[in-house]
ROLUM-324009 format. One record per residue (C-alpha): chain; x, y, z; residue number from 1. Coordinates in nm, 2 decimals. Layout:
BEGIN
atom cadena: A, east: X, north: Y, up: Z, num: NUM
...
***
This chain:
BEGIN
atom cadena: A, east: -6.06, north: 4.63, up: 5.52, num: 1
atom cadena: A, east: -6.26, north: 4.94, up: 5.42, num: 2
atom cadena: A, east: -6.37, north: 5.07, up: 5.09, num: 3
atom cadena: A, east: -6.05, north: 5.25, up: 5.02, num: 4
atom cadena: A, east: -5.85, north: 4.94, up: 5.11, num: 5
atom cadena: A, east: -6.06, north: 4.72, up: 4.89, num: 6
atom cadena: A, east: -6.02, north: 4.95, up: 4.60, num: 7
atom cadena: A, east: -5.64, north: 4.98, up: 4.64, num: 8
atom cadena: A, east: -5.60, north: 4.60, up: 4.65, num: 9
atom cadena: A, east: -5.81, north: 4.56, up: 4.35, num: 10
atom cadena: A, east: -5.59, north: 4.79, up: 4.17, num: 11
atom cadena: A, east: -5.27, north: 4.64, up: 4.26, num: 12
atom cadena: A, east: -5.37, north: 4.28, up: 4.22, num: 13
atom cadena: A, east: -5.42, north: 4.25, up: 3.85, num: 14
atom cadena: A, east: -5.12, north: 4.42, up: 3.75, num: 15
atom cadena: A, east: -4.84, north: 4.32, up: 4.00, num: 16
atom cadena: A, east: -4.72, north: 4.69, up: 3.98, num: 17
atom cadena: A, east: -4.63, north: 4.90, up: 4.29, num: 18
atom cadena: A, east: -4.74, north: 5.25, up: 4.35, num: 19
atom cadena: A, east: -4.69, north: 5.50, up: 4.62, num: 20
atom cadena: A, east: -4.98, north: 5.57, up: 4.86, num: 21
atom cadena: A, east: -5.01, north: 5.91, up: 4.70, num: 22
atom cadena: A, east: -5.02, north: 5.76, up: 4.36, num: 23
atom cadena: A, east: -5.28, north: 5.52, up: 4.44, num: 24
atom cadena: A, east: -5.51, north: 5.78, up: 4.60, num: 25
atom cadena: A, east: -5.48, north: 6.00, up: 4.29, num: 26
atom cadena: A, east: -5.54, north: 5.72, up: 4.04, num: 27
atom cadena: A, east: -5.85, north: 5.65, up: 4.26, num: 28
atom cadena: A, east: -5.96, north: 6.01, up: 4.24, num: 29
atom cadena: A, east: -5.90, north: 6.12, up: 4.59, num: 30
atom cadena: A, east: -5.76, north: 6.48, up: 4.61, num: 31
atom cadena: A, east: -5.73, north: 6.54, up: 4.25, num: 32
atom cadena: A, east: -5.88, north: 6.88, up: 4.18, num: 33
atom cadena: A, east: -5.90, north: 6.97, up: 4.53, num: 34
atom cadena: A, east: -5.89, north: 7.35, up: 4.60, num: 35
atom cadena: A, east: -5.65, north: 7.46, up: 4.88, num: 36
atom cadena: A, east: -5.75, north: 7.79, up: 5.03, num: 37
atom cadena: A, east: -5.47, north: 8.06, up: 5.09, num: 38
atom cadena: A, east: -5.33, north: 8.04, up: 5.43, num: 39
atom cadena: A, east: -5.32, north: 8.41, up: 5.46, num: 40
atom cadena: A, east: -5.44, north: 8.70, up: 5.23, num: 41
atom cadena: A, east: -5.17, north: 8.96, up: 5.18, num: 42
atom cadena: A, east: -5.24, north: 9.33, up: 5.15, num: 43
atom cadena: A, east: -5.33, north: 9.51, up: 4.82, num: 44
atom cadena: A, east: -5.12, north: 9.79, up: 4.93, num: 45
atom cadena: A, east: -4.74, north: 9.81, up: 4.91, num: 46
atom cadena: A, east: -4.59, north: 9.49, up: 5.02, num: 47
atom cadena: A, east: -4.22, north: 9.45, up: 5.11, num: 48
atom cadena: A, east: -4.08, north: 9.11, up: 5.05, num: 49
atom cadena: A, east: -3.77, north: 9.11, up: 5.24, num: 50
atom cadena: A, east: -3.53, north: 8.81, up: 5.19, num: 51
atom cadena: A, east: -3.33, north: 8.80, up: 5.52, num: 52
atom cadena: A, east: -3.00, north: 8.59, up: 5.52, num: 53
atom cadena: A, east: -2.90, north: 8.72, up: 5.86, num: 54
atom cadena: A, east: -2.73, north: 8.39, up: 5.95, num: 55
atom cadena: A, east: -2.54, north: 8.40, up: 5.61, num: 56
atom cadena: A, east: -2.65, north: 8.07, up: 5.48, num: 57
atom cadena: A, east: -2.64, north: 8.18, up: 5.12, num: 58
atom cadena: A, east: -2.29, north: 8.09, up: 4.98, num: 59
atom cadena: A, east: -2.40, north: 8.22, up: 4.66, num: 60
atom cadena: A, east: -2.46, north: 8.60, up: 4.66, num: 61
atom cadena: A, east: -2.71, north: 8.60, up: 4.37, num: 62
atom cadena: A, east: -2.92, north: 8.35, up: 4.53, num: 63
atom cadena: A, east: -3.08, north: 8.64, up: 4.74, num: 64
atom cadena: A, east: -3.19, north: 8.84, up: 4.45, num: 65
atom cadena: A, east: -3.30, north: 8.53, up: 4.26, num: 66
atom cadena: A, east: -3.55, north: 8.42, up: 4.53, num: 67
atom cadena: A, east: -3.67, north: 8.78, up: 4.57, num: 68
atom cadena: A, east: -3.74, north: 8.80, up: 4.19, num: 69
atom cadena: A, east: -3.88, north: 8.47, up: 4.17, num: 70
atom cadena: A, east: -4.12, north: 8.51, up: 4.46, num: 71
atom cadena: A, east: -4.24, north: 8.85, up: 4.36, num: 72
atom cadena: A, east: -4.30, north: 8.72, up: 4.01, num: 73
atom cadena: A, east: -4.52, north: 8.42, up: 4.14, num: 74
atom cadena: A, east: -4.72, north: 8.67, up: 4.39, num: 75
atom cadena: A, east: -4.80, north: 8.91, up: 4.11, num: 76
atom cadena: A, east: -4.89, north: 8.64, up: 3.84, num: 77
atom cadena: A, east: -5.14, north: 8.48, up: 4.09, num: 78
atom cadena: A, east: -5.27, north: 8.82, up: 4.20, num: 79
atom cadena: A, east: -5.17, north: 8.74, up: 4.56, num: 80
atom cadena: A, east: -5.01, north: 9.08, up: 4.57, num: 81
atom cadena: A, east: -5.08, north: 9.38, up: 4.35, num: 82
atom cadena: A, east: -4.79, north: 9.65, up: 4.47, num: 83
atom cadena: A, east: -4.45, north: 9.51, up: 4.56, num: 84
atom cadena: A, east: -4.18, north: 9.75, up: 4.66, num: 85
atom cadena: A, east: -3.87, north: 9.71, up: 4.40, num: 86
atom cadena: A, east: -3.56, north: 9.55, up: 4.52, num: 87
atom cadena: A, east: -3.38, north: 9.87, up: 4.43, num: 88
atom cadena: A, east: -3.56, north: 10.04, up: 4.72, num: 89
atom cadena: A, east: -3.41, north: 9.78, up: 4.97, num: 90
atom cadena: A, east: -3.08, north: 9.79, up: 4.80, num: 91
atom cadena: A, east: -3.06, north: 10.18, up: 4.83, num: 92
atom cadena: A, east: -3.18, north: 10.17, up: 5.19, num: 93
atom cadena: A, east: -2.92, north: 9.91, up: 5.29, num: 94
atom cadena: A, east: -2.66, north: 10.14, up: 5.13, num: 95
atom cadena: A, east: -2.76, north: 10.46, up: 5.27, num: 96
atom cadena: A, east: -2.88, north: 10.39, up: 5.61, num: 97
atom cadena: A, east: -2.59, north: 10.36, up: 5.86, num: 98
atom cadena: A, east: -2.78, north: 10.14, up: 6.11, num: 99
atom cadena: A, east: -2.97, north: 9.92, up: 5.85, num: 100
atom cadena: A, east: -2.85, north: 9.59, up: 5.99, num: 101
atom cadena: A, east: -2.99, north: 9.69, up: 6.35, num: 102
atom cadena: A, east: -3.32, north: 9.77, up: 6.21, num: 103
atom cadena: A, east: -3.60, north: 9.53, up: 6.26, num: 104
atom cadena: A, east: -3.80, north: 9.39, up: 5.95, num: 105
atom cadena: A, east: -4.11, north: 9.57, up: 6.05, num: 106
atom cadena: A, east: -3.92, north: 9.90, up: 6.08, num: 107
atom cadena: A, east: -3.75, north: 9.84, up: 5.75, num: 108
atom cadena: A, east: -4.09, north: 9.79, up: 5.60, num: 109
atom cadena: A, east: -4.21, north: 10.11, up: 5.74, num: 110
atom cadena: A, east: -3.90, north: 10.30, up: 5.62, num: 111
atom cadena: A, east: -3.98, north: 10.16, up: 5.25, num: 112
atom cadena: A, east: -4.36, north: 10.29, up: 5.28, num: 113
atom cadena: A, east: -4.47, north: 9.92, up: 5.31, num: 114
atom cadena: A, east: -4.82, north: 9.83, up: 5.44, num: 115
atom cadena: A, east: -4.70, north: 9.46, up: 5.51, num: 116
atom cadena: A, east: -4.36, north: 9.28, up: 5.51, num: 117
atom cadena: A, east: -4.34, north: 8.94, up: 5.37, num: 118
atom cadena: A, east: -4.04, north: 8.81, up: 5.57, num: 119
atom cadena: A, east: -3.85, north: 8.52, up: 5.42, num: 120
atom cadena: A, east: -3.56, north: 8.43, up: 5.65, num: 121
atom cadena: A, east: -3.31, north: 8.18, up: 5.50, num: 122
atom cadena: A, east: -3.26, north: 7.90, up: 5.75, num: 123
atom cadena: A, east: -3.04, north: 7.64, up: 5.54, num: 124
atom cadena: A, east: -2.88, north: 7.64, up: 5.19, num: 125
atom cadena: A, east: -2.65, north: 7.40, up: 5.01, num: 126
atom cadena: A, east: -2.59, north: 7.45, up: 4.63, num: 127
atom cadena: A, east: -2.25, north: 7.29, up: 4.55, num: 128
atom cadena: A, east: -2.26, north: 7.10, up: 4.21, num: 129
atom cadena: A, east: -1.97, north: 6.88, up: 4.31, num: 130
atom cadena: A, east: -2.19, north: 6.69, up: 4.57, num: 131
atom cadena: A, east: -2.32, north: 6.38, up: 4.42, num: 132
atom cadena: A, east: -2.54, north: 6.24, up: 4.69, num: 133
atom cadena: A, east: -2.85, north: 6.07, up: 4.55, num: 134
atom cadena: A, east: -3.10, north: 6.26, up: 4.75, num: 135
atom cadena: A, east: -3.11, north: 6.62, up: 4.88, num: 136
atom cadena: A, east: -2.78, north: 6.72, up: 4.72, num: 137
atom cadena: A, east: -2.88, north: 7.08, up: 4.71, num: 138
atom cadena: A, east: -3.15, north: 7.23, up: 4.92, num: 139
atom cadena: A, east: -3.31, north: 7.57, up: 5.04, num: 140
atom cadena: A, east: -3.50, north: 7.62, up: 5.35, num: 141
atom cadena: A, east: -3.67, north: 7.93, up: 5.47, num: 142
atom cadena: A, east: -3.92, north: 8.07, up: 5.73, num: 143
atom cadena: A, east: -4.21, north: 8.27, up: 5.61, num: 144
atom cadena: A, east: -4.38, north: 8.54, up: 5.81, num: 145
atom cadena: A, east: -4.61, north: 8.85, up: 5.74, num: 146
atom cadena: A, east: -4.57, north: 9.15, up: 5.96, num: 147
atom cadena: A, east: -4.77, north: 9.46, up: 5.99, num: 148
atom cadena: A, east: -4.52, north: 9.74, up: 5.90, num: 149
atom cadena: A, east: -4.75, north: 10.03, up: 6.03, num: 150
atom cadena: A, east: -4.80, north: 9.87, up: 6.38, num: 151
atom cadena: A, east: -4.58, north: 10.10, up: 6.60, num: 152
atom cadena: A, east: -4.76, north: 10.08, up: 6.94, num: 153
atom cadena: A, east: -4.81, north: 9.73, up: 7.03, num: 154
atom cadena: A, east: -4.53, north: 9.48, up: 6.95, num: 155
atom cadena: A, east: -4.76, north: 9.18, up: 7.00, num: 156
atom cadena: A, east: -4.98, north: 9.30, up: 6.70, num: 157
atom cadena: A, east: -4.68, north: 9.31, up: 6.45, num: 158
atom cadena: A, east: -4.68, north: 8.97, up: 6.35, num: 159
atom cadena: A, east: -5.00, north: 8.90, up: 6.14, num: 160
atom cadena: A, east: -4.92, north: 8.54, up: 6.03, num: 161
atom cadena: A, east: -4.86, north: 8.26, up: 6.12, num: 162
atom cadena: A, east: -4.92, north: 8.25, up: 6.51, num: 163
atom cadena: A, east: -4.60, north: 8.05, up: 6.56, num: 164
atom cadena: A, east: -4.31, north: 8.26, up: 6.62, num: 165
atom cadena: A, east: -4.09, north: 8.01, up: 6.41, num: 166
atom cadena: A, east: -4.29, north: 8.13, up: 6.12, num: 167
atom cadena: A, east: -4.40, north: 7.90, up: 5.84, num: 168
atom cadena: A, east: -4.13, north: 7.68, up: 5.71, num: 169
atom cadena: A, east: -4.09, north: 7.60, up: 5.33, num: 170
atom cadena: A, east: -3.83, north: 7.40, up: 5.18, num: 171
atom cadena: A, east: -3.71, north: 7.24, up: 4.83, num: 172
atom cadena: A, east: -3.44, north: 7.00, up: 4.73, num: 173
atom cadena: A, east: -3.25, north: 6.88, up: 4.44, num: 174
atom cadena: A, east: -3.13, north: 6.53, up: 4.40, num: 175
atom cadena: A, east: -2.76, north: 6.46, up: 4.30, num: 176
atom cadena: A, east: -2.81, north: 6.38, up: 3.93, num: 177
atom cadena: A, east: -2.98, north: 6.72, up: 3.87, num: 178
atom cadena: A, east: -2.74, north: 6.91, up: 4.08, num: 179
atom cadena: A, east: -2.45, north: 6.76, up: 3.87, num: 180
atom cadena: A, east: -2.63, north: 6.81, up: 3.55, num: 181
atom cadena: A, east: -2.68, north: 7.18, up: 3.65, num: 182
atom cadena: A, east: -2.32, north: 7.21, up: 3.66, num: 183
atom cadena: A, east: -2.27, north: 7.56, up: 3.83, num: 184
atom cadena: A, east: -2.39, north: 7.68, up: 4.17, num: 185
atom cadena: A, east: -2.55, north: 7.98, up: 4.00, num: 186
atom cadena: A, east: -2.76, north: 7.74, up: 3.81, num: 187
atom cadena: A, east: -2.85, north: 7.54, up: 4.11, num: 188
atom cadena: A, east: -2.92, north: 7.86, up: 4.31, num: 189
atom cadena: A, east: -3.17, north: 7.98, up: 4.06, num: 190
atom cadena: A, east: -3.36, north: 7.66, up: 4.03, num: 191
atom cadena: A, east: -3.39, north: 7.63, up: 4.40, num: 192
atom cadena: A, east: -3.51, north: 7.99, up: 4.42, num: 193
atom cadena: A, east: -3.77, north: 7.92, up: 4.15, num: 194
atom cadena: A, east: -3.89, north: 7.63, up: 4.32, num: 195
atom cadena: A, east: -3.92, north: 7.77, up: 4.66, num: 196
atom cadena: A, east: -4.11, north: 8.07, up: 4.54, num: 197
atom cadena: A, east: -4.38, north: 7.85, up: 4.38, num: 198
atom cadena: A, east: -4.41, north: 7.65, up: 4.70, num: 199
atom cadena: A, east: -4.40, north: 8.00, up: 4.93, num: 200
atom cadena: A, east: -4.64, north: 8.18, up: 4.70, num: 201
atom cadena: A, east: -4.90, north: 7.92, up: 4.72, num: 202
atom cadena: A, east: -4.95, north: 8.01, up: 5.10, num: 203
atom cadena: A, east: -5.10, north: 8.34, up: 4.99, num: 204
atom cadena: A, east: -5.36, north: 8.24, up: 4.70, num: 205
atom cadena: A, east: -5.62, north: 7.97, up: 4.64, num: 206
atom cadena: A, east: -5.48, north: 7.68, up: 4.42, num: 207
atom cadena: A, east: -5.57, north: 7.33, up: 4.31, num: 208
atom cadena: A, east: -5.37, north: 7.04, up: 4.40, num: 209
atom cadena: A, east: -5.16, north: 6.89, up: 4.13, num: 210
atom cadena: A, east: -5.08, north: 6.54, up: 4.06, num: 211
atom cadena: A, east: -4.96, north: 6.35, up: 4.37, num: 212
atom cadena: A, east: -4.96, north: 6.67, up: 4.57, num: 213
atom cadena: A, east: -5.06, north: 6.66, up: 4.92, num: 214
atom cadena: A, east: -5.27, north: 6.91, up: 5.10, num: 215
atom cadena: A, east: -5.09, north: 7.11, up: 5.39, num: 216
***
């Protein structure tokens, strides 16, 4: 048994209590205070945060706006971005541009005057307060990509991050008890958006690991 194993055994033996592996490592001081570097540095020029529900997963229409608002707030609060194009600009373009649905995200970014596009594609969503499953009663999962809105000549240079064409997946969940307590789908949608915004924004700024939080 290694040093870590001996320390873990010593911690458990006198108390008879049980701990998760993450809790034990934290109590032993492993990882606490560890700084995780940003996975990608966003531009300090205009940024378009584009929440894309192309598959129509969001059964609660307000969820799209909640996610946009929460994510932009997190990015600005942690100085991961400095200039974010307002939601009104996207809404106006959606209403006035006849071929908006046919436009690619890069092109939409260019049309709004963005330097980069933070493309947040909704993959899965469930937010029914009537579901009382113990685990994962409500959830939101997205794919995150960063595009160069100004690259018009070479398609292969449009995606800046990540290398994977599937993007960086980010997901959050809510247990059954909390979903029922939240009472309405609007409340659930807002909580899921807030939580996902926190996790997604961390991709773009240096941050310290919290209690029992794992490094990516």
